[in-house]
C-alpha positions in Angstrom: 0.0 0.0 0.0 1.3 3.3 -1.1 0.9 6.3 1.4 0.8 9.9 0.3 3.7 11.6 2.1 2.1 15.0 2.1 -1.0 13.7 3.8 1.1 12.1 6.6 3.1 15.3 7.1 0.0 17.4 7.4 -1.6 15.0 9.8 1.5 15.0 12.0 1.7 18.9 12.0 -2.0 19.2 12.9 -1.5 16.7 15.8 1.5 18.7 17.1 -0.4 22.0 16.9 -3.3 20.5 18.9 -0.9 19.2 21.5 0.8 22.5 21.8 -2.4 24.5 22.5 -4.0 21.8 24.7 -0.9 21.3 26.9 1.2 24.5 27.0 4.8 24.2 28.4 5.0 24.9 32.2 8.2 27.0 32.0 6.8 29.6 29.5 7.2 33.1 30.8 4.6 35.7 30.0 6.1 38.9 28.9 4.4 42.2 29.8 4.7 45.5 28.0 5.5 48.7 29.8 3.7 51.9 28.9 5.8 54.4 26.8 5.7 58.0 27.9 5.8 60.3 24.8 6.3 63.8 26.1 8.8 66.5 24.9 10.0 67.8 28.3 13.2 66.6 29.9 11.5 66.4 33.3 8.9 64.0 32.0 11.6 61.8 30.4 13.5 61.7 33.7 10.4 60.9 35.6 9.6 58.0 33.2 13.1 56.7 33.6 12.9 56.8 37.4 9.4 55.2 37.6 9.2 51.8 39.3 9.1 48.8 36.9 6.8 45.8 37.3 8.2 42.9 39.2 7.7 40.5 36.3 10.3 42.4 34.2 13.9 42.2 35.6 15.8 45.5 35.9 18.1 46.1 32.9 21.8 46.2 33.5 23.7 49.5 33.5 24.9 49.2 29.9 21.6 48.2 28.4 20.3 51.7 27.7 23.5 52.7 25.8 23.8 49.8 23.4 23.0 50.6 19.8 19.7 49.3 18.4 17.8 49.6 21.7 14.6 51.3 20.5 13.1 51.5 24.0 15.9 53.2 25.8 15.1 56.5 27.4 17.4 59.1 25.8 18.0 62.5 27.3 19.1 65.5 25.2 22.9 66.0 25.4 24.3 68.5 27.9 25.1 71.9 26.4 28.8 72.4 25.6 30.9 74.4 28.0 31.3 78.1 27.3 34.3 79.0 25.2 37.5 80.2 26.8 37.9 84.0 26.8 40.5 85.3 24.3 43.5 87.1 25.7 43.5 90.9 25.2 45.4 91.9 22.0 48.9 93.3 22.4 49.3 96.6 20.5 53.1 96.3 20.2 53.0 92.8 18.7 50.5 93.9 16.0 52.7 96.8 15.0 55.8 94.7 14.8 54.5 92.2 12.2 54.2 93.7 8.7 51.3 92.7 6.6 52.5 91.0 3.4 50.0 90.8 0.5 49.8 87.3 -0.8 50.3 86.8 -4.5 47.1 85.3 -6.0 47.6 81.8 -7.5 48.4 81.6 -11.3 45.4 80.8 -13.6 44.7 77.1 -14.3 45.5 77.7 -18.0 48.4 76.6 -20.2 49.2 77.4 -23.8 49.8 74.2 -25.7 49.9 75.4 -29.3 49.2 78.1 -31.9 46.8 78.3 -34.8 47.1 80.4 -38.0 44.1 80.5 -40.4 45.0 83.8 -42.0 42.8 85.8 -39.6 43.5 87.0 -36.1 46.2 85.0 -34.2 44.9 82.1 -32.1 46.3 79.7 -29.5 45.2 76.4 -28.0 44.7 76.7 -24.3 44.4 73.7 -21.9 42.1 74.2 -18.9 41.6 71.6 -16.1 38.7 70.0 -18.1 39.1 70.8 -21.8 41.2 72.4 -24.6 40.0 75.7 -26.0 41.0 77.9 -29.0 41.5 81.5 -27.9 41.8 84.7 -29.9 42.0 88.3 -28.6 38.8 89.1 -26.8 37.9 85.5 -25.9 36.8 84.9 -22.3 38.3 81.8 -20.7 36.9 80.1 -17.6 34.4 83.0 -17.2 37.2 85.1 -15.6 40.2 85.5 -17.9 39.9 87.6 -21.1 42.6 87.3 -23.8 43.9 90.8 -24.6 46.9 90.2 -26.8 48.7 87.3 -28.5 52.4 87.6 -29.5 54.9 85.0 -30.7 56.3 84.6 -27.1 53.3 85.1 -24.8 49.5 85.5 -24.4 48.3 88.4 -22.3 45.3 87.9 -20.1 43.2 90.2 -17.9 41.4 88.7 -14.9 37.9 90.2 -14.9 37.3 89.8 -11.2 40.6 91.6 -10.1 41.6 93.5 -13.2 45.1 92.1 -12.9 47.2 91.4 -16.1 48.8 88.0 -16.5 51.2 86.6 -19.1 51.1 83.0 -20.3 54.3 81.8 -22.2 53.9 80.1 -25.5 56.2 77.0 -25.6 59.4 77.4 -27.6 58.8 74.4 -29.9 55.5 75.7 -31.1 55.5 77.6 -34.4 53.1 80.2 -35.8 
């Protein structure tokens, strides 16, 4: 006689479920939930933390509230930082003794890499940090540097934001 395995397994599972509900285990502990206080004030949070807990729930150890992932831990707002240290009064002699040196602004992020002659105005190829451009007198590069003059040895630029004049050398192996 051939027995259907699925039928036997379902019958065994049904019998185990009936036994489980008919005769619950003696050592099963019943967990109770604690009320959660949802108030915005610090005093209410401290009062909830200090409230007595039911006897059926053991008291957590000292480190339980600080462990990550504990969604039910009572968290208090952090203490305010200490006030900043007062600054010492400025010394007039020391300020007069140190001369103020104007810092030279950094060079432009441009480099001439070649020239171009099509019979019109002189032109040069200029490498920027992201691309290579062709520039003629009057061209605006990087939205801040305007080409003012191109000679055989150098390209003259004027920085629009500071109105300073810059010179970029044309490499010696490049011909017009």
